[in-house]
TIMARNU-487391 format. One line per field, with one value per residue (C-alpha): residue number from 1; residue in three letters; x, y, z. Coordinates in nm, 4 decimals, decimal comma. Example, Ala and Ser with C-alpha at 12.3 -4.5 7.8 and 13.67 -1.06 7.14 Angstrom:
resi	(1	2)
resn	(Ala	Ser)
u	(1,2300	1,3670)
v	(-0,4500	-0,1060)
w	(0,7800	0,7140)
//
This chain:
resi	(1	2	3	4	5	6	7	8	9	10	11	12	13	14	15	16	17	18	19	20	21	22	23	24	25	26	27	28	29	30	31	32	33	34	35	36	37	38	39	40	41	42	43	44	45	46	47	48	49	50	51	52	53	54	55	56	57	58	59	60	61	62	63	64	65	66	67	68	69	70	71	72	73	74	75	76	77	78	79	80	81	82	83	84	85	86	87	88	89	90	91	92	93	94	95	96	97	98	99	100	101	102	103	104	105	106	107	108	109	110	111	112	113	114	115	116	117	118	119	120	121	122	123	124	125	126	127	128	129	130	131	132	133	134	135	136	137	138	139	140	141	142	143	144	145	146	147	148	149	150	151	152	153	154	155	156	157	158	159	160	161	162	163	164	165	166	167	168	169	170	171	172	173	174	175	176	177	178	179	180	181	182	183	184	185	186	187	188	189	190	191	192	193	194	195	196	197	198	199	200	201	202	203	204	205	206	207	208	209	210	211	212	213	214	215	216	217	218	219	220	221	222	223	224	225	226	227	228	229	230	231	232	233	234	235	236	237	238	239	240	241	242	243	244	245	246	247	248	249	250	251	252	253	254	255	256	257	258	259	260	261	262	263	264	265	266	267	268	269	270	271	272	273	274	275	276	277	278	279	280	281	282	283	284	285	286	287	288	289	290	291	292	293	294	295	296	297	298	299	300	301	302	303	304	305	306	307	308	309	310	311	312	313	314	315	316	317	318	319	320	321	322	323	324	325	326	327	328	329	330	331	332	333	334	335	336)
resn	(Met	Arg	Leu	Leu	Arg	Pro	Leu	Arg	Leu	Leu	Leu	Pro	Phe	Val	Ala	Ile	Gly	Val	Ala	Leu	Val	Val	Phe	Leu	Thr	Leu	Gly	Phe	Leu	Ala	Phe	Ala	Pro	Asn	Thr	Gly	Gln	Pro	Arg	Val	Thr	Ser	Gly	Cys	Asp	Ala	Gly	Ile	Gly	Pro	Ile	Gly	Thr	Val	Gly	Arg	Gly	Gly	Ser	Ala	Gly	Ala	Thr	Ile	Asp	Thr	Leu	Thr	Asp	Glu	Gln	Arg	Gln	Asn	Ala	Ala	Thr	Ile	Ile	Gly	Val	Gly	Lys	Glu	Leu	Gln	Ala	Pro	Pro	Arg	Ala	Trp	Leu	Val	Ala	Leu	Ala	Thr	Ala	Met	Gln	Glu	Ser	Thr	Leu	Arg	Asn	Ile	Asp	Tyr	Gly	Asp	Arg	Asp	Ser	Leu	Gly	Leu	Phe	Gln	Gln	Arg	Pro	Ser	Gln	Gly	Trp	Gly	Ser	Pro	Ala	Gln	Val	Thr	Asp	Pro	Asn	Tyr	Ser	Ala	Arg	Ile	Phe	Tyr	Asp	Arg	Leu	Leu	Gln	Val	Pro	Asp	Trp	Glu	Asp	Gln	Pro	Val	Thr	Val	Ala	Ala	Gln	Thr	Val	Gln	Arg	Ser	Ala	Phe	Pro	Ser	Ala	Tyr	Ala	Lys	Trp	Glu	Gly	Leu	Ala	Ala	Asp	Leu	Val	Glu	Gln	Leu	Gly	Asp	Val	Thr	Asp	Pro	Thr	Gly	Cys	Gly	Ser	Gly	Ser	Ala	Glu	Leu	Pro	Ala	Gly	Val	Ala	Arg	Thr	Ala	Ile	Glu	Phe	Ala	Leu	Gly	Glu	Val	Gly	Lys	Pro	Tyr	Val	Trp	Gly	Ala	Thr	Gly	Pro	Asn	Thr	Tyr	Asp	Cys	Ser	Gly	Leu	Met	Leu	Arg	Ala	Phe	Glu	Arg	Ala	Gly	Ile	Lys	Leu	Pro	Arg	Val	Ser	Arg	Asp	Gln	Tyr	Arg	Ala	Gly	Gly	His	Leu	Pro	Val	Arg	Gln	Ala	Gln	Ala	Gly	Asp	Leu	Met	Phe	Tyr	Ala	Tyr	Asp	Arg	Thr	Asp	Pro	Thr	Thr	Ile	His	His	Val	Phe	Leu	Tyr	Leu	Gly	Asn	Asp	Gln	Met	Val	Glu	Ala	Pro	Tyr	Ser	Gly	Gln	Asn	Val	Arg	Val	Gln	Pro	Val	Asn	Trp	Asp	Tyr	Lys	Glu	Leu	Val	Pro	Leu	Ala	Thr	Arg	Pro	Gly	Thr	Pro	Ser	Asn	Thr	Ala)
u	(0,0000	0,2876	0,4118	0,0786	0,0748	0,2953	0,0668	-0,2365	-0,0642	-0,0137	-0,3802	-0,4909	-0,2140	-0,3094	-0,6727	-0,5692	-0,3555	-0,6401	-0,8802	-0,6277	-0,5882	-0,9676	-1,0004	-0,7279	-0,8746	-1,2183	-1,0637	-0,8784	-1,1913	-1,3909	-1,1636	-0,9426	-1,0529	-1,2166	-1,0512	-1,2254	-1,5739	-1,7172	-1,7203	-2,0456	-1,9802	-2,1848	-2,1223	-2,3618	-2,2793	-2,6016	-2,4346	-2,4407	-2,7724	-2,9048	-2,8223	-3,0409	-3,0506	-2,9714	-2,7621	-2,6483	-2,3455	-2,1791	-2,3219	-2,0810	-2,2768	-2,0694	-2,2245	-2,0796	-2,2297	-2,0454	-1,6979	-1,4479	-1,2843	-0,9671	-1,1547	-1,3346	-1,0078	-0,8409	-1,1400	-1,1132	-0,7420	-0,8130	-1,0753	-0,8449	-0,5615	-0,8065	-0,9107	-0,5469	-0,4789	-0,7987	-0,9145	-1,2921	-1,5174	-1,5566	-1,1828	-1,2318	-1,5103	-1,2862	-1,0063	-1,2354	-1,3900	-1,0391	-0,9070	-1,2129	-1,1598	-0,7828	-0,7554	-1,1054	-0,9693	-0,7059	-0,3382	-0,2091	0,1569	0,1036	-0,0574	-0,0151	0,3546	0,4936	0,1593	0,1226	-0,0967	-0,4419	-0,4200	-0,2007	0,0622	0,3729	0,7172	0,8577	0,6198	0,7354	0,4756	0,7342	0,9267	0,7544	0,7591	0,5970	0,3158	0,2204	0,1858	-0,1855	-0,1129	0,1538	-0,0401	-0,3518	-0,1498	0,0225	-0,3084	-0,4630	-0,1546	-0,1952	-0,5743	-0,5712	-0,3341	-0,5861	-0,7535	-1,1257	-1,1185	-1,4059	-1,6336	-1,5615	-1,7556	-1,5878	-1,4763	-1,3161	-1,1269	-1,0023	-0,8931	-0,7027	-0,4872	-0,4616	-0,4471	-0,6167	-0,6628	-1,0303	-1,1270	-1,5010	-1,4598	-1,4460	-1,8107	-1,9463	-1,7973	-1,9276	-2,2326	-2,0320	-1,7743	-2,0521	-2,1848	-1,8368	-1,7858	-2,1286	-2,0950	-1,7222	-1,6491	-1,9603	-2,0524	-2,4243	-2,4079	-2,1039	-2,2336	-2,3382	-2,6777	-2,8990	-3,2377	-3,4228	-3,7107	-3,5441	-3,2640	-3,2583	-3,2826	-2,9410	-2,7454	-2,9836	-2,7530	-2,4522	-2,6283	-2,7614	-2,4176	-2,2455	-2,4944	-2,4597	-2,0793	-2,0917	-2,2686	-2,0020	-1,9023	-2,2387	-2,3950	-2,6694	-2,9852	-3,2974	-3,5753	-3,3452	-3,3570	-3,0749	-2,9164	-2,6912	-2,7961	-2,9530	-3,0963	-3,0541	-3,3689	-3,3417	-3,0076	-3,1552	-3,4576	-3,2426	-2,9917	-3,2608	-3,4557	-3,1463	-3,1592	-3,5259	-3,6800	-3,9186	-3,8773	-4,1048	-3,9803	-3,8952	-3,6745	-3,9549	-4,1451	-3,8278	-3,7857	-4,1037	-4,0098	-3,8806	-3,8012	-3,6248	-3,3224	-3,1083	-2,8766	-2,5725	-2,6610	-2,6845	-2,5332	-2,4087	-2,7121	-2,9276	-3,0711	-2,9889	-3,1483	-3,1131	-3,4110	-3,4552	-3,6019	-3,4359	-3,7259	-3,9870	-3,9673	-4,1961	-3,9036	-3,6647	-3,4891	-3,1955	-3,1240	-2,7993	-2,6804	-2,4615	-2,1592	-2,0273	-1,6922	-1,8321	-1,8734	-2,1737	-2,2552	-2,4882	-2,6096	-2,5591	-2,6879	-2,6726	-2,3192	-2,1855	-2,1547	-2,2476	-1,9740	-1,8464	-1,8067	-1,7430	-2,0575	-2,0740	-2,2374	-2,2685	-2,4368	-2,7365	-2,9710	-2,8906	-3,2184	-3,1763	-3,3324	-3,2050	-3,4279	-3,3635	-3,5505	-3,7889	-3,8075	-4,1203	-4,2153	-4,1523	-4,1548	-3,7802)
v	(0,0000	0,2361	0,1763	0,2948	0,6155	0,8140	0,7058	0,8334	1,1662	1,1918	1,1323	1,4999	1,6041	1,3299	1,4450	1,8055	1,6902	1,4898	1,7844	2,0135	1,7732	1,7522	2,1331	2,1853	1,9146	2,0772	2,4132	2,2654	2,0969	2,4158	2,6277	2,4011	2,3145	1,9728	1,8181	1,4843	1,6110	1,7927	2,1707	2,3625	2,6890	3,0016	3,3577	3,4861	3,5206	3,4623	3,5959	3,9437	3,9404	4,0921	4,4323	4,7343	4,7044	5,0396	5,0516	4,6889	4,7969	4,5443	4,3444	4,5313	4,8522	5,0514	5,1734	5,3642	5,6861	5,6484	5,6114	5,8946	6,0668	5,8680	5,5385	5,6267	5,7349	5,4080	5,2161	5,4115	5,3264	4,9544	4,9662	5,1690	4,9173	4,6372	4,8141	4,8683	4,4970	4,4140	4,2088	4,1462	4,3459	4,0420	4,0666	4,4304	4,3167	4,0547	4,3096	4,5721	4,3265	4,2157	4,5682	4,6668	4,3742	4,4145	4,7922	4,9425	5,0849	5,2932	5,2842	5,2181	5,1845	4,9243	4,5847	4,2335	4,1481	4,3220	4,3655	4,7008	4,8950	4,8541	4,4759	4,4248	4,2537	4,1261	4,2076	3,9035	3,6825	3,8029	4,0707	4,3446	4,6038	4,8171	5,1112	4,8980	4,7447	5,0890	5,2178	5,1639	5,1108	4,8497	4,6687	4,6455	4,5247	4,2424	4,1381	4,1056	3,9220	3,6556	3,6376	3,5803	3,2872	3,1026	2,8257	2,8950	3,1949	3,3559	3,0605	3,0788	3,2786	3,6150	3,5223	3,1963	3,3690	3,6377	3,3818	3,1801	3,4856	3,6293	3,3168	3,5117	3,3829	3,4826	3,3323	3,4022	3,7691	3,8960	3,7982	4,0931	4,3412	4,1791	4,4034	4,7224	4,6036	4,5406	4,8938	5,0403	4,8450	4,9502	5,3197	5,3965	5,1387	5,2122	4,8436	4,7703	4,4088	4,3582	4,0363	3,8622	3,7889	3,9977	4,0871	3,7584	3,6948	3,3739	3,5707	3,6315	3,9825	4,1361	3,9905	3,7066	3,4203	3,5920	3,6546	3,2972	3,1530	3,3760	3,2692	2,8970	2,9135	3,0897	2,7852	2,5338	2,3111	2,3178	1,9745	1,8105	1,7422	1,6142	1,8734	2,1563	2,5031	2,6732	2,8684	2,6020	2,2888	2,2231	1,9594	1,9955	2,1945	2,3888	2,5290	2,6315	2,7830	3,0108	3,0950	3,2263	3,3825	3,5954	3,6901	3,7911	3,4802	3,2574	2,8887	2,6010	2,3883	2,0539	1,9645	1,8186	2,1466	2,3562	2,1835	2,3603	2,6991	2,8532	2,8073	2,4904	2,4549	2,1567	2,0692	2,0948	2,4614	2,5421	2,8673	2,9702	3,0113	2,7400	2,4511	2,0942	1,7738	1,3997	1,1648	0,7905	0,7968	1,0876	1,1075	1,1440	1,4688	1,3211	1,0980	1,3906	1,3472	1,5928	1,9485	2,1438	2,4847	2,5048	2,7361	2,7264	2,5764	2,2237	2,2869	2,2673	2,3435	2,1110	1,9801	1,6138	1,3629	1,2622	1,2437	1,4983	1,8758	2,1400	2,1125	2,2122	1,9245	1,8689	1,7983	1,4418	1,5078	1,1359	1,0400	0,8182	1,0143	1,3628	1,5146	1,6360	1,9764	2,2471	2,5138	2,8882	3,0026	3,2941	3,2955	3,2184	2,8528	2,7031	2,3677	2,3345)
w	(0,0000	0,0741	-0,2794	-0,4189	-0,2159	-0,4603	-0,7442	-0,5562	-0,5067	-0,8834	-0,9690	-0,9425	-1,1806	-1,4267	-1,4155	-1,4842	-1,7754	-1,9280	-1,8926	-2,0631	-2,3554	-2,3986	-2,3876	-2,6472	-2,8705	-2,8667	-2,9441	-3,2399	-3,3733	-3,3421	-3,5559	-3,7659	-4,1196	-4,1452	-4,4477	-4,4044	-4,4900	-4,7938	-4,7626	-4,7658	-4,9417	-4,9793	-5,0890	-4,8234	-4,4546	-4,2613	-3,9505	-4,0996	-4,2780	-4,6008	-4,7399	-4,6921	-4,3112	-4,1523	-3,8370	-3,8290	-3,6291	-3,4030	-3,1172	-2,8887	-2,9489	-3,1985	-3,5237	-3,8159	-3,6758	-3,3441	-3,4990	-3,4607	-3,7567	-3,6848	-3,6930	-4,0162	-4,1791	-4,0843	-4,2184	-4,5449	-4,5635	-4,5183	-4,7935	-5,0193	-4,9851	-5,0597	-5,3784	-5,4820	-5,4385	-5,6304	-5,3330	-5,3330	-5,0967	-4,8716	-4,7964	-4,6940	-4,4617	-4,2970	-4,2571	-4,1022	-3,8541	-3,7576	-3,7077	-3,5053	-3,2702	-3,2440	-3,2043	-3,2452	-3,5730	-3,3944	-3,4903	-3,1394	-3,0437	-2,7704	-2,7219	-2,5876	-2,5860	-2,8966	-3,0794	-3,2533	-3,4915	-3,6424	-3,6606	-3,3526	-3,5651	-3,3885	-3,5315	-3,3514	-3,5535	-3,8929	-3,9626	-4,0197	-3,8204	-3,5538	-3,7961	-4,0674	-3,8621	-3,7289	-4,0860	-4,1710	-4,5400	-4,4736	-4,1996	-4,4163	-4,7153	-4,5258	-4,3680	-4,7144	-4,8429	-4,5773	-4,5962	-4,9712	-4,9227	-4,7017	-4,9070	-4,9639	-4,7292	-4,9186	-4,8339	-4,4604	-4,2011	-4,1438	-3,7926	-3,9124	-4,1935	-3,9534	-3,6963	-3,9569	-4,0269	-3,6758	-3,4539	-3,1770	-2,8233	-2,8621	-3,2003	-3,1856	-3,0885	-3,4482	-3,5010	-3,3056	-3,5555	-3,8759	-3,9031	-3,8511	-4,1058	-4,3588	-4,3066	-4,3588	-4,6813	-4,8018	-4,7183	-4,7434	-5,0114	-5,2188	-5,2438	-5,2647	-5,1422	-4,9174	-4,7621	-5,0835	-4,9277	-5,1511	-5,0086	-5,0301	-4,7905	-4,6699	-4,5042	-4,1322	-3,9894	-3,9349	-3,6446	-3,5541	-3,6521	-3,5025	-3,1693	-3,1491	-3,2253	-2,9703	-2,7039	-2,7808	-2,7838	-2,4493	-2,3009	-2,4109	-2,1209	-1,9410	-1,8717	-2,0763	-1,8763	-2,0533	-2,0425	-1,9269	-2,0827	-1,8929	-1,7567	-1,6010	-1,7930	-2,1339	-2,3586	-2,7363	-2,8102	-2,4849	-2,5974	-2,9346	-2,7622	-2,5464	-2,8217	-3,0550	-2,7695	-2,7071	-3,0769	-3,0571	-3,2175	-3,0232	-3,1062	-3,0056	-2,7173	-2,8801	-3,1757	-3,3918	-3,3720	-3,4161	-3,7532	-3,8694	-3,7203	-4,0434	-4,4093	-4,5242	-4,7487	-4,8523	-4,5677	-4,7958	-4,8505	-4,4798	-4,3576	-4,0160	-3,7901	-3,9483	-3,7468	-3,8475	-3,7216	-3,6614	-3,7070	-3,6640	-4,0154	-4,1951	-4,4437	-4,1668	-3,9633	-3,6965	-3,5913	-3,5275	-3,1925	-3,2004	-3,3120	-3,3355	-3,4576	-3,7665	-3,7246	-4,0793	-4,1807	-4,1230	-3,7465	-3,5136	-3,1502	-2,9621	-2,6280	-2,7203	-2,4618	-2,0949	-1,9611	-2,2123	-2,2009	-2,4561	-2,7181	-3,0617	-3,3067	-3,6780	-3,8799	-4,0114	-4,3470	-4,4189	-4,0911	-4,1670	-3,9358	-4,0727	-4,1966	-4,5587	-4,4909	-4,2555	-4,0995	-4,0982	-3,7843	-3,8126	-4,1936	-4,3981	-4,4460	-4,7873	-4,9608	-5,0285)
//
């Protein structure tokens, strides 16, 4: 027994190590490309919403009207560099959302470790000299250079594309500036459809998908309990109920009814913010037993089942129970 005592003393450290490995693995799955599954691509970012919506702003409260002259000038510089490089307007949008998160569009001479400038680029990580990264023209140009080298960046949600370039410690934080970035591209860049969404009636109101996703991601790690609707525990439909409630959309309580709570589209055309479902018979919606929220980039967030916590997982597009139609909550019913 004395021989086992040192092993018992090591058990807490082993448990901490295992928990750390699980946490890092989930983080990798949430934001690394999933090369083993087909990509679902779309030119429209449902997290931003359709054009023609005044005052989209950002979920953190800023709008184009509240920006200072300095911030607007820096935004104009970022757009101007994008035009010079012949980068598409969506690249300008990614750059603006990134700069707003990193520096609030101010060319600051301080930051975490050696981070500097509009994009908080680090000279020690090969972004350039301190003088270069604090030059708005240079910092915007090198951001675009790296963004445009990311495979399929234009088909990724804005926050995923930004994170791939920046490698931020807070990868989902860019999402809250997408609406403001879209307004800047539209007004300062003179682009009539910066999101690529058009004005179709099947699109969500501005910010709904983004708000629902932010809420659901904020609940990651909380336990699954059947019948629970938060705030400390959830079942699958309970998590969706609260996520869209935060976004101003009232969903029915159970997954089978949530399937009918909006317009349908083929699951392979799902966009970030759409609901997807599992059914015992995938052709019969009355057998639906699970719902989850699509994040884009082949990722989902769900409250899975008893014994598991709310988590981010890759979507298994070939799973035999995946219902062939997704639901866009709050949009008109259709027969897709």
